[in-house]
DSSP file (Angstrom, degrees, kcal/mol; ACC not computed):
  #  RESIDUE AA STRUCTURE BP1 BP2  ACC     N-H-->O    O-->H-N    N-H-->O    O-->H-N    TCO  KAPPA ALPHA  PHI   PSI    X-CA   Y-CA   Z-CA
    1    1 A M     >        0   0    0      0, 0.0     4,-1.9     0, 0.0     5,-0.1   0.000 360.0 360.0 360.0 -44.1   48.7   42.8  -28.7
    2    2 A W  H  >  +     0   0    0      1,-0.2     4,-2.8     2,-0.2     5,-0.2   0.857 360.0  54.3 -67.4 -35.0   45.8   43.3  -31.0
    3    3 A I  H  > S+     0   0    0      2,-0.2     4,-2.4     1,-0.2    -1,-0.2   0.865 108.4  48.7 -70.2 -34.4   48.0   44.7  -33.7
    4    4 A K  H  > S+     0   0    0      2,-0.2     4,-2.1     1,-0.2    -1,-0.2   0.904 112.0  49.6 -68.7 -38.1   50.2   41.6  -33.6
    5    5 A F  H  X S+     0   0    0     -4,-1.9     4,-2.5     2,-0.2    -2,-0.2   0.942 111.7  48.4 -62.1 -49.6   47.1   39.4  -33.8
    6    6 A I  H  X S+     0   0    0     -4,-2.8     4,-2.6     1,-0.2    -2,-0.2   0.905 112.1  48.7 -58.3 -45.9   45.8   41.4  -36.8
    7    7 A N  H  X S+     0   0    0     -4,-2.4     4,-2.3     2,-0.2    -1,-0.2   0.899 110.8  50.3 -62.4 -40.9   49.2   41.2  -38.6
    8    8 A L  H  X S+     0   0    0     -4,-2.1     4,-2.4     2,-0.2    -2,-0.2   0.910 111.4  49.8 -61.7 -45.2   49.4   37.5  -38.0
    9    9 A T  H  X S+     0   0    0     -4,-2.5     4,-2.2     1,-0.2    -2,-0.2   0.933 109.6  49.0 -61.3 -45.2   45.9   37.1  -39.3
   10   10 A K  H  X S+     0   0    0     -4,-2.6     4,-0.7     1,-0.2    -2,-0.2   0.913 111.2  50.8 -61.9 -42.6   46.6   39.1  -42.5
   11   11 A N  H >< S+     0   0    0     -4,-2.3     3,-0.7     1,-0.2    -1,-0.2   0.903 110.7  49.6 -62.9 -40.2   49.8   37.0  -43.1
   12   12 A Q  H >< S+     0   0    0     -4,-2.4     3,-1.6     1,-0.2     6,-0.3   0.859 104.0  57.6 -68.3 -35.7   47.8   33.8  -42.7
   13   13 A F  H 3< S+     0   0    0     -4,-2.2    -1,-0.2     1,-0.3    -2,-0.2   0.686 104.4  54.3 -67.8 -16.3   45.1   34.9  -45.1
   14   14 A Q  T << S+     0   0    0     -4,-0.7     2,-0.4    -3,-0.7    -1,-0.3   0.462  90.6  97.7 -91.5  -4.8   47.8   35.3  -47.7
   15   15 A N    <>  -     0   0    0     -3,-1.6     4,-1.4    -4,-0.2     3,-0.3  -0.716  64.8-148.9 -96.0 134.2   49.1   31.7  -47.2
   16   16 A K  H  > S+     0   0    0     -2,-0.4     4,-2.5     1,-0.2     5,-0.2   0.853  98.4  61.6 -64.8 -34.4   48.0   28.9  -49.5
   17   17 A R  H  > S+     0   0    0      1,-0.2     4,-2.7     2,-0.2     5,-0.2   0.873 100.7  53.3 -57.2 -42.2   48.3   26.4  -46.7
   18   18 A F  H  > S+     0   0    0     -6,-0.3     4,-2.4    -3,-0.3    -1,-0.2   0.927 111.7  44.4 -63.9 -44.3   45.6   28.2  -44.7
   19   19 A Y  H  X S+     0   0    0     -4,-1.4     4,-2.5     2,-0.2    -2,-0.2   0.880 112.2  52.3 -70.4 -34.5   43.2   28.1  -47.6
   20   20 A F  H  X S+     0   0    0     -4,-2.5     4,-2.6     2,-0.2    -2,-0.2   0.953 111.7  45.5 -64.5 -47.7   44.0   24.5  -48.4
   21   21 A I  H  X S+     0   0    0     -4,-2.7     4,-1.9     1,-0.2    -2,-0.2   0.918 115.4  47.2 -59.1 -44.8   43.3   23.4  -44.8
   22   22 A S  H  X S+     0   0    0     -4,-2.4     4,-2.1    -5,-0.2    -1,-0.2   0.875 110.4  52.6 -67.3 -33.7   40.1   25.4  -44.6
   23   23 A L  H  X S+     0   0    0     -4,-2.5     4,-2.6    -5,-0.2    -2,-0.2   0.917 107.6  52.1 -68.8 -40.4   38.9   24.1  -47.9
   24   24 A V  H  X S+     0   0    0     -4,-2.6     4,-2.5     1,-0.2    -1,-0.2   0.924 112.0  45.4 -61.8 -41.0   39.5   20.4  -46.7
   25   25 A Y  H  X S+     0   0    0     -4,-1.9     4,-2.6     2,-0.2    -1,-0.2   0.875 112.0  52.0 -72.2 -32.7   37.5   21.0  -43.6
   26   26 A L  H  X S+     0   0    0     -4,-2.1     4,-2.4     2,-0.2    -1,-0.2   0.893 109.3  50.4 -66.4 -36.8   34.8   22.8  -45.6
   27   27 A L  H  X S+     0   0    0     -4,-2.6     4,-2.7     2,-0.2     5,-0.2   0.925 110.5  48.3 -64.2 -45.1   34.6   19.9  -47.9
   28   28 A I  H  X S+     0   0    0     -4,-2.5     4,-2.3     1,-0.2    -2,-0.2   0.911 111.8  50.7 -60.2 -41.7   34.3   17.5  -45.0
   29   29 A F  H  X S+     0   0    0     -4,-2.6     4,-2.2     2,-0.2    -2,-0.2   0.916 111.5  48.1 -58.5 -46.1   31.6   19.7  -43.5
   30   30 A S  H  X S+     0   0    0     -4,-2.4     4,-2.8     2,-0.2     5,-0.3   0.914 110.5  49.7 -67.2 -45.1   29.7   19.7  -46.8
   31   31 A V  H  X S+     0   0    0     -4,-2.7     4,-2.6     1,-0.2     5,-0.3   0.933 113.5  47.4 -58.0 -46.8   29.9   15.9  -47.4
   32   32 A L  H  X S+     0   0    0     -4,-2.3     4,-2.3    -5,-0.2    -1,-0.2   0.901 112.3  49.3 -63.7 -41.4   28.7   15.3  -43.9
   33   33 A L  H  X S+     0   0    0     -4,-2.2     4,-2.2     2,-0.2    -2,-0.2   0.942 112.2  47.1 -64.7 -50.8   25.9   17.8  -44.3
   34   34 A I  H  X S+     0   0    0     -4,-2.8     4,-2.4     1,-0.2    -2,-0.2   0.908 114.2  46.0 -60.2 -44.3   24.7   16.4  -47.6
   35   35 A T  H  X S+     0   0    0     -4,-2.6     4,-2.7    -5,-0.3    -1,-0.2   0.897 112.0  52.2 -66.3 -36.9   24.8   12.8  -46.4
   36   36 A S  H  X S+     0   0    0     -4,-2.3     4,-1.3    -5,-0.3    -2,-0.2   0.879 111.0  46.8 -68.3 -34.0   23.0   13.7  -43.2
   37   37 A I  H  < S+     0   0    0     -4,-2.2    -2,-0.2     2,-0.2    -1,-0.2   0.903 113.8  48.1 -70.5 -40.9   20.2   15.5  -45.1
   38   38 A I  H  < S+     0   0    0     -4,-2.4    -2,-0.2    -5,-0.2    -1,-0.2   0.910 113.0  46.6 -67.8 -40.4   19.8   12.7  -47.5
   39   39 A L  H  < S+     0   0    0     -4,-2.7     2,-0.8     1,-0.2    -1,-0.2   0.746 107.9  57.3 -75.8 -20.4   19.7    9.9  -44.9
   40   40 A K     <  +     0   0    0     -4,-1.3     3,-0.3     1,-0.2    -1,-0.2  -0.765  62.8 147.1-110.5  85.7   17.2   11.7  -42.5
   41   41 A K        +     0   0    0     -2,-0.8     2,-1.2     1,-0.2    -1,-0.2   0.907  64.5  46.8 -85.5 -45.0   14.3   12.3  -44.8
   42   42 A D  S    S+     0   0    0      4,-0.1     2,-0.4     0, 0.0    -1,-0.2  -0.595  85.4 114.2 -99.9  73.1   11.2   12.0  -42.5
   43   43 A Y    >   -     0   0    0     -2,-1.2     3,-0.9    -3,-0.3     4,-0.2  -0.998  60.9-139.8-145.8 138.9   12.4   14.2  -39.6
   44   44 A E  T 3  S+     0   0    0     -2,-0.4     3,-0.3     1,-0.3     2,-0.2   0.945 102.7  31.0 -66.7 -51.8   11.0   17.5  -38.4
   45   45 A N  T 3> S+     0   0    0      1,-0.2     4,-2.4     2,-0.1     5,-0.3  -0.237  78.8 135.9-100.4  43.3   14.3   19.3  -37.6
   46   46 A N  H <>  +     0   0    0     -3,-0.9     4,-2.4     1,-0.2    -1,-0.2   0.927  69.7  46.9 -60.1 -49.4   16.3   17.6  -40.3
   47   47 A L  H  > S+     0   0    0     -3,-0.3     4,-2.2     1,-0.2    -1,-0.2   0.914 114.7  45.3 -62.6 -47.7   18.1   20.6  -41.6
   48   48 A I  H  > S+     0   0    0      1,-0.2     4,-2.1     2,-0.2    -1,-0.2   0.901 115.8  46.1 -66.9 -42.4   19.1   22.0  -38.2
   49   49 A D  H  X S+     0   0    0     -4,-2.4     4,-2.7     2,-0.2    -1,-0.2   0.831 109.5  55.5 -71.4 -31.1   20.3   18.6  -36.9
   50   50 A S  H  X S+     0   0    0     -4,-2.4     4,-2.3    -5,-0.3    -2,-0.2   0.932 110.7  44.7 -63.8 -44.6   22.2   18.0  -40.1
   51   51 A F  H  X S+     0   0    0     -4,-2.2     4,-2.5     2,-0.2     5,-0.2   0.891 113.9  50.8 -62.6 -41.3   24.1   21.3  -39.6
   52   52 A L  H  X S+     0   0    0     -4,-2.1     4,-2.4     2,-0.2     5,-0.2   0.933 111.0  46.9 -69.3 -43.1   24.6   20.5  -35.9
   53   53 A V  H  X S+     0   0    0     -4,-2.7     4,-2.3     1,-0.2     5,-0.2   0.939 114.2  48.1 -58.9 -47.8   26.0   17.0  -36.6
   54   54 A S  H  X S+     0   0    0     -4,-2.3     4,-2.2    -5,-0.2    -2,-0.2   0.903 113.7  45.5 -62.8 -42.6   28.3   18.3  -39.4
   55   55 A S  H  X S+     0   0    0     -4,-2.5     4,-2.4     2,-0.2    82,-0.2   0.916 113.2  50.4 -71.0 -41.3   29.7   21.2  -37.3
   56   56 A V  H  X S+     0   0    0     -4,-2.4     4,-2.5    -5,-0.2    -2,-0.2   0.892 112.0  47.8 -63.0 -41.6   30.2   19.0  -34.2
   57   57 A V  H  X S+     0   0    0     -4,-2.3     4,-2.4    -5,-0.2    -1,-0.2   0.921 113.0  46.8 -64.5 -46.0   32.1   16.4  -36.2
   58   58 A C  H  X S+     0   0    0     -4,-2.2     4,-2.5    -5,-0.2     5,-0.2   0.900 111.7  52.0 -68.3 -37.0   34.3   18.9  -37.9
   59   59 A F  H  X S+     0   0    0     -4,-2.4     4,-2.4    74,-0.2    -2,-0.2   0.926 111.8  46.3 -57.9 -46.8   35.0   20.6  -34.6
   60   60 A C  H  X S+     0   0    0     -4,-2.5     4,-2.4     2,-0.2    -2,-0.2   0.838 111.6  52.2 -65.7 -33.6   36.0   17.2  -33.0
   61   61 A L  H  X S+     0   0    0     -4,-2.4     4,-2.1     2,-0.2    -2,-0.2   0.925 111.5  45.1 -66.5 -42.1   38.1   16.4  -36.0
   62   62 A V  H  X S+     0   0    0     -4,-2.5     4,-2.6     1,-0.2    -2,-0.2   0.911 113.4  51.2 -68.4 -37.9   40.0   19.7  -35.9
   63   63 A L  H  X S+     0   0    0     -4,-2.4     4,-2.1    -5,-0.2    -2,-0.2   0.909 109.0  51.4 -63.8 -39.9   40.4   19.3  -32.1
   64   64 A L  H  X S+     0   0    0     -4,-2.4     4,-2.0     2,-0.2    -1,-0.2   0.920 110.2  48.6 -60.1 -44.8   41.8   15.7  -32.6
   65   65 A I  H  X S+     0   0    0     -4,-2.1     4,-2.4     1,-0.2    -2,-0.2   0.941 110.9  50.2 -63.6 -46.9   44.3   16.9  -35.0
   66   66 A L  H  X S+     0   0    0     -4,-2.6     4,-2.1     1,-0.2    -1,-0.2   0.869 106.6  54.7 -57.5 -37.3   45.4   19.7  -32.7
   67   67 A V  H  X>S+     0   0    0     -4,-2.1     5,-1.7     1,-0.2     4,-0.7   0.919 110.5  47.0 -66.9 -38.6   45.8   17.3  -29.8
   68   68 A F  H ><5S+     0   0    0     -4,-2.0     3,-0.7     1,-0.2    -1,-0.2   0.892 112.1  49.8 -64.6 -37.6   48.2   15.2  -32.0
   69   69 A K  H 3<5S+     0   0    0     -4,-2.4    -2,-0.2     1,-0.2    -1,-0.2   0.806 104.1  60.2 -73.3 -26.9   50.1   18.4  -33.1
   70   70 A W  H 3<5S-     0   0    0     -4,-2.1    -1,-0.2    -5,-0.2    -2,-0.2   0.688 130.8 -90.0 -73.6 -15.8   50.4   19.5  -29.4
   71   71 A G  T X<5 +     0   0    0     -3,-0.7     3,-1.6    -4,-0.7     2,-0.3   0.622  64.0 164.3 120.0  19.1   52.3   16.3  -28.7
   72   72 A F  T 3 <S+     0   0    0     -5,-1.7    -1,-0.2     1,-0.3    -2,-0.0  -0.536  80.6   7.1 -64.7 131.0   49.9   13.6  -27.7
   73   73 A M  T 3> S+     0   0    0     -2,-0.3     4,-1.7     3,-0.1    -1,-0.3   0.750  85.9 146.5  63.2  30.8   51.6   10.2  -28.0
   74   74 A E  H <>  +     0   0    0     -3,-1.6     4,-1.9     1,-0.2    -2,-0.1   0.857  65.8  55.7 -64.2 -36.5   54.9   12.0  -28.7
   75   75 A R  H  > S+     0   0    0     -4,-0.2     4,-1.7     1,-0.2    -1,-0.2   0.884 106.1  50.9 -64.2 -36.9   56.9    9.2  -26.8
   76   76 A T  H  > S+     0   0    0      1,-0.2     4,-1.3     2,-0.2    -1,-0.2   0.902 111.7  46.4 -65.2 -40.1   55.5    6.6  -29.0
   77   77 A F  H  X S+     0   0    0     -4,-1.7     4,-2.1     1,-0.2    -1,-0.2   0.798 107.0  59.3 -73.4 -28.4   56.4    8.5  -32.2
   78   78 A E  H  X S+     0   0    0     -4,-1.9     4,-2.4     2,-0.2    -1,-0.2   0.884 102.9  52.1 -65.8 -38.2   59.9    9.1  -30.8
   79   79 A K  H  X S+     0   0    0     -4,-1.7     4,-2.2     2,-0.2    -1,-0.2   0.908 109.7  49.3 -64.6 -41.8   60.6    5.4  -30.5
   80   80 A F  H  X S+     0   0    0     -4,-1.3     4,-2.0     2,-0.2    -1,-0.2   0.896 111.3  50.1 -63.3 -38.7   59.5    5.0  -34.2
   81   81 A K  H  X S+     0   0    0     -4,-2.1     4,-2.7     2,-0.2    -2,-0.2   0.920 110.1  49.6 -66.7 -43.2   61.9    7.9  -35.1
   82   82 A E  H  X S+     0   0    0     -4,-2.4     4,-2.2     1,-0.2    -2,-0.2   0.909 111.6  48.3 -64.2 -41.5   64.8    6.4  -33.2
   83   83 A Q  H  X S+     0   0    0     -4,-2.2     4,-2.3     2,-0.2    -1,-0.2   0.870 111.8  50.7 -68.3 -33.2   64.3    3.0  -34.9
   84   84 A K  H  X S+     0   0    0     -4,-2.0     4,-2.2     2,-0.2     5,-0.2   0.956 112.2  46.1 -68.4 -49.9   64.1    4.7  -38.3
   85   85 A S  H  X S+     0   0    0     -4,-2.7     4,-2.1     1,-0.2    -2,-0.2   0.851 111.8  51.8 -64.8 -33.7   67.3    6.6  -37.7
   86   86 A L  H  X S+     0   0    0     -4,-2.2     4,-2.2     2,-0.2    -1,-0.2   0.917 111.2  46.7 -65.1 -46.1   69.0    3.5  -36.5
   87   87 A S  H  X S+     0   0    0     -4,-2.3     4,-1.9     1,-0.2    -2,-0.2   0.824 111.6  51.5 -69.0 -29.5   68.0    1.5  -39.5
   88   88 A Q  H  X S+     0   0    0     -4,-2.2     4,-2.3     2,-0.2    -2,-0.2   0.899 109.2  51.4 -71.4 -39.4   69.1    4.4  -41.8
   89   89 A K  H  X S+     0   0    0     -4,-2.1     4,-2.2    -5,-0.2    -2,-0.2   0.938 111.5  47.3 -59.8 -47.3   72.5    4.4  -40.1
   90   90 A I  H  X S+     0   0    0     -4,-2.2     4,-1.9     1,-0.2    -1,-0.2   0.907 112.4  47.7 -61.5 -45.0   72.9    0.7  -40.6
   91   91 A S  H  X S+     0   0    0     -4,-1.9     4,-2.1     2,-0.2    -1,-0.2   0.835 110.3  53.1 -66.3 -33.2   72.0    0.8  -44.2
   92   92 A L  H  X S+     0   0    0     -4,-2.3     4,-2.7     2,-0.2    -2,-0.2   0.905 108.5  51.3 -67.0 -40.5   74.4    3.8  -44.7
   93   93 A E  H  X S+     0   0    0     -4,-2.2     4,-1.9     1,-0.2    -2,-0.2   0.878 109.2  49.4 -61.4 -40.3   77.1    1.7  -43.2
   94   94 A K  H  X S+     0   0    0     -4,-1.9     4,-0.9     2,-0.2    -1,-0.2   0.890 111.8  48.9 -65.6 -39.3   76.4   -1.1  -45.5
   95   95 A K  H >X S+     0   0    0     -4,-2.1     3,-0.7     1,-0.2     4,-0.6   0.923 111.5  49.4 -64.0 -43.7   76.5    1.1  -48.5
   96   96 A L  H >< S+     0   0    0     -4,-2.7     3,-0.8     1,-0.2    -1,-0.2   0.840 104.5  58.1 -66.1 -34.6   79.7    2.7  -47.5
   97   97 A S  H 3< S+     0   0    0     -4,-1.9    -1,-0.2     1,-0.2    -2,-0.2   0.765 105.8  50.2 -66.9 -23.2   81.4   -0.6  -46.9
   98   98 A K  H << S+     0   0    0     -4,-0.9    -1,-0.2    -3,-0.7     2,-0.2   0.559 100.4  82.2 -87.0 -11.4   80.7   -1.6  -50.6
   99   99 A M  S << S-     0   0    0     -3,-0.8     2,-0.1    -4,-0.6    -3,-0.0  -0.580  75.2-126.2 -96.3 157.0   82.1    1.7  -52.0
  100  100 A N     >  -     0   0    0     -2,-0.2     4,-2.3     1,-0.0     5,-0.2  -0.360  42.3 -90.5 -87.3 180.0   85.6    2.7  -52.7
  101  101 A E  H  > S+     0   0    0      1,-0.2     4,-2.3     2,-0.2     5,-0.2   0.886 124.2  49.9 -65.9 -38.4   87.1    5.9  -51.2
  102  102 A I  H  > S+     0   0    0      2,-0.2     4,-2.3     1,-0.2    -1,-0.2   0.932 113.1  46.1 -63.2 -45.7   86.2    8.2  -54.1
  103  103 A E  H  > S+     0   0    0      1,-0.2     4,-2.7     2,-0.2    -1,-0.2   0.885 111.8  53.0 -61.3 -38.7   82.6    7.0  -54.2
  104  104 A K  H  X S+     0   0    0     -4,-2.3     4,-2.8     2,-0.2     5,-0.2   0.921 108.4  48.8 -61.9 -46.0   82.4    7.3  -50.5
  105  105 A K  H  X S+     0   0    0     -4,-2.3     4,-1.7     1,-0.2    -2,-0.2   0.918 114.7  44.5 -65.9 -43.8   83.6   10.9  -50.6
  106  106 A V  H  X S+     0   0    0     -4,-2.3     4,-2.0     2,-0.2    -1,-0.2   0.910 114.7  49.6 -66.8 -39.8   81.1   12.0  -53.3
  107  107 A Y  H  X S+     0   0    0     -4,-2.7     4,-2.2    -5,-0.2    -2,-0.2   0.928 110.0  49.9 -65.4 -44.1   78.2   10.1  -51.5
  108  108 A L  H  X S+     0   0    0     -4,-2.8     4,-2.1     1,-0.2    -1,-0.2   0.839 108.4  53.7 -65.7 -34.1   79.0   11.7  -48.2
  109  109 A E  H  X S+     0   0    0     -4,-1.7     4,-1.9    -5,-0.2    -1,-0.2   0.915 109.9  47.7 -63.9 -41.7   79.0   15.2  -49.8
  110  110 A Q  H  X S+     0   0    0     -4,-2.0     4,-1.2     1,-0.2    -2,-0.2   0.890 112.1  49.2 -63.4 -39.9   75.6   14.5  -51.3
  111  111 A V  H  < S+     0   0    0     -4,-2.2    -2,-0.2     1,-0.2    -1,-0.2   0.869 110.2  51.0 -69.5 -35.9   74.3   13.3  -47.9
  112  112 A I  H  < S+     0   0    0     -4,-2.1    -1,-0.2     1,-0.2    -2,-0.2   0.891 111.5  47.9 -70.6 -39.0   75.7   16.4  -46.1
  113  113 A K  H  < S+     0   0    0     -4,-1.9    -1,-0.2     1,-0.2    -2,-0.2   0.753 100.0  71.6 -70.0 -25.2   74.0   18.7  -48.6
  114  114 A K  S  < S+     0   0    0     -4,-1.2    -1,-0.2    -5,-0.1    -2,-0.2   0.901  72.3  87.7 -63.4 -49.5   70.7   17.0  -48.3
  115  115 A P        -     0   0    0      0, 0.0     2,-0.3     0, 0.0    -4,-0.0  -0.329  57.5-177.5 -64.1 126.2   69.5   17.9  -44.8
  116  116 A K        -     0   0    0     -2,-0.1     2,-0.2     1,-0.0    -2,-0.0  -0.788  33.8 -92.3-116.6 163.6   67.5   21.2  -44.9
  117  117 A Q        -     0   0    0     -2,-0.3     2,-0.3     1,-0.1    -1,-0.0  -0.486  44.6-112.0 -71.9 143.4   65.9   23.2  -42.1
  118  118 A K        -     0   0    0     -2,-0.2     2,-0.4     1,-0.1    -1,-0.1  -0.595  29.9-121.9 -76.7 138.7   62.3   22.4  -41.4
  119  119 A V        -     0   0    0     -2,-0.3     2,-0.4     1,-0.1    -1,-0.1  -0.640  27.5-114.6 -81.6 131.5   60.0   25.2  -42.3
  120  120 A F        -     0   0    0     -2,-0.4     2,-0.6     1,-0.1    -1,-0.1  -0.507  30.6-160.0 -67.6 120.7   57.9   26.3  -39.3
  121  121 A K        -     0   0    0     -2,-0.4    -1,-0.1     2,-0.0     2,-0.0  -0.917  11.9-134.4-109.1 119.9   54.3   25.6  -39.9
  122  122 A S        -     0   0    0     -2,-0.6     4,-0.2     1,-0.1     0, 0.0  -0.331   6.4-144.4 -69.6 148.1   51.8   27.5  -37.9
  123  123 A N  S  > S+     0   0    0      1,-0.2     4,-2.3     2,-0.1     3,-0.4   0.289  73.0 108.4 -89.3   8.4   48.8   26.0  -36.3
  124  124 A Y  H  > S+     0   0    0      1,-0.2     4,-2.9     2,-0.2     5,-0.2   0.881  72.5  54.5 -58.2 -42.6   46.8   29.1  -37.0
  125  125 A P  H  > S+     0   0    0      0, 0.0     4,-2.3     0, 0.0    -1,-0.2   0.897 110.1  47.8 -60.4 -35.3   44.6   27.4  -39.7
  126  126 A F  H  > S+     0   0    0     -3,-0.4     4,-2.9     2,-0.2    -2,-0.2   0.934 112.7  47.6 -68.2 -45.5   43.6   24.7  -37.3
  127  127 A Y  H  X S+     0   0    0     -4,-2.3     4,-2.6     2,-0.2     5,-0.2   0.929 111.7  51.9 -62.6 -42.6   42.8   27.2  -34.5
  128  128 A F  H  X S+     0   0    0     -4,-2.9     4,-2.4    -5,-0.2    -2,-0.2   0.946 113.4  43.5 -56.3 -52.1   40.8   29.3  -37.1
  129  129 A N  H  X S+     0   0    0     -4,-2.3     4,-2.9     2,-0.2     5,-0.3   0.893 111.1  53.9 -64.6 -39.9   38.7   26.3  -38.1
  130  130 A L  H  X S+     0   0    0     -4,-2.9     4,-2.1     1,-0.2    -1,-0.2   0.950 111.3  46.7 -60.7 -45.4   38.3   25.1  -34.5
  131  131 A F  H  X S+     0   0    0     -4,-2.6     4,-2.4    -5,-0.2    -2,-0.2   0.924 113.0  49.3 -62.2 -45.0   36.9   28.5  -33.6
  132  132 A I  H  X S+     0   0    0     -4,-2.4     4,-2.5     1,-0.2    -2,-0.2   0.942 115.4  42.1 -62.2 -49.1   34.5   28.6  -36.7
  133  133 A Y  H  X S+     0   0    0     -4,-2.9     4,-2.3     1,-0.2   -74,-0.2   0.798 111.8  55.4 -76.4 -23.3   33.1   25.1  -36.1
  134  134 A L  H  X S+     0   0    0     -4,-2.1     4,-2.5    -5,-0.3    -1,-0.2   0.928 110.4  46.7 -61.9 -46.6   32.9   25.8  -32.3
  135  135 A I  H  X S+     0   0    0     -4,-2.4     4,-2.2     2,-0.2    -2,-0.2   0.889 112.7  48.8 -61.1 -42.8   30.8   28.8  -33.1
  136  136 A L  H  X S+     0   0    0     -4,-2.5     4,-2.5     2,-0.2     5,-0.2   0.912 112.0  49.4 -62.1 -42.9   28.7   26.9  -35.6
  137  137 A S  H  X S+     0   0    0     -4,-2.3     4,-2.2   -82,-0.2    -2,-0.2   0.927 110.7  48.6 -63.5 -43.9   28.1   24.1  -33.1
  138  138 A I  H  X S+     0   0    0     -4,-2.5     4,-2.4     2,-0.2    -1,-0.2   0.920 112.1  50.3 -61.3 -44.1   27.1   26.4  -30.3
  139  139 A I  H  X S+     0   0    0     -4,-2.2     4,-2.1     1,-0.2    -1,-0.2   0.903 114.0  43.3 -56.9 -45.7   24.7   28.3  -32.6
  140  140 A F  H  X S+     0   0    0     -4,-2.5     4,-2.3     2,-0.2    -1,-0.2   0.779 110.8  55.4 -79.4 -24.6   23.0   25.1  -33.8
  141  141 A I  H  X S+     0   0    0     -4,-2.2     4,-1.8    -5,-0.2    -2,-0.2   0.938 110.3  46.6 -63.1 -46.5   22.9   23.6  -30.3
  142  142 A I  H  X S+     0   0    0     -4,-2.4     4,-1.3     1,-0.2    -2,-0.2   0.902 113.5  48.1 -63.8 -43.2   21.0   26.7  -29.2
  143  143 A I  H  < S+     0   0    0     -4,-2.1     3,-0.3     1,-0.2    -1,-0.2   0.914 110.7  50.5 -67.6 -39.4   18.7   26.6  -32.1
  144  144 A S  H  < S+     0   0    0     -4,-2.3    -1,-0.2     1,-0.2    -2,-0.2   0.825 109.5  51.4 -68.9 -26.5   17.9   23.0  -31.7
  145  145 A L  H  <        0   0    0     -4,-1.8    -1,-0.2     1,-0.2    -2,-0.2   0.777 360.0 360.0 -75.5 -26.7   17.1   23.4  -28.0
  146  146 A V     <        0   0    0     -4,-1.3    -1,-0.2    -3,-0.3    -2,-0.2   0.422 360.0 360.0 -79.0 360.0   14.7   26.2  -28.6
């Protein structure tokens, strides 16, 4: 089990998507930290509270994105997808009615070639960032309480 986890982690650290997602959250964390430090000038625990606020906000943001990726509001999005596919079908029928037989054949061949399989995108970068910001939040909560 640990070997599988280590191999997955090694593979994810070689992925550009992992670094991009982590960099985006690091950028959000940095912007929140800098603005929090600038806005709270006359405060005793300014730095600790700024780190705490930034880490908690990033943790909640990652958690919110994961909740949507897990399927929150899936039925609502399914209705939109059904309406989109229905409207695409109607527009395709209109296009085909205006074309002659040769154009229809060429167009349908292009449409058939178009669909590709979706690439599986792992949620590992989000879990990694969730864990990092959770640890940071816990550390700064403990420091601020002491």
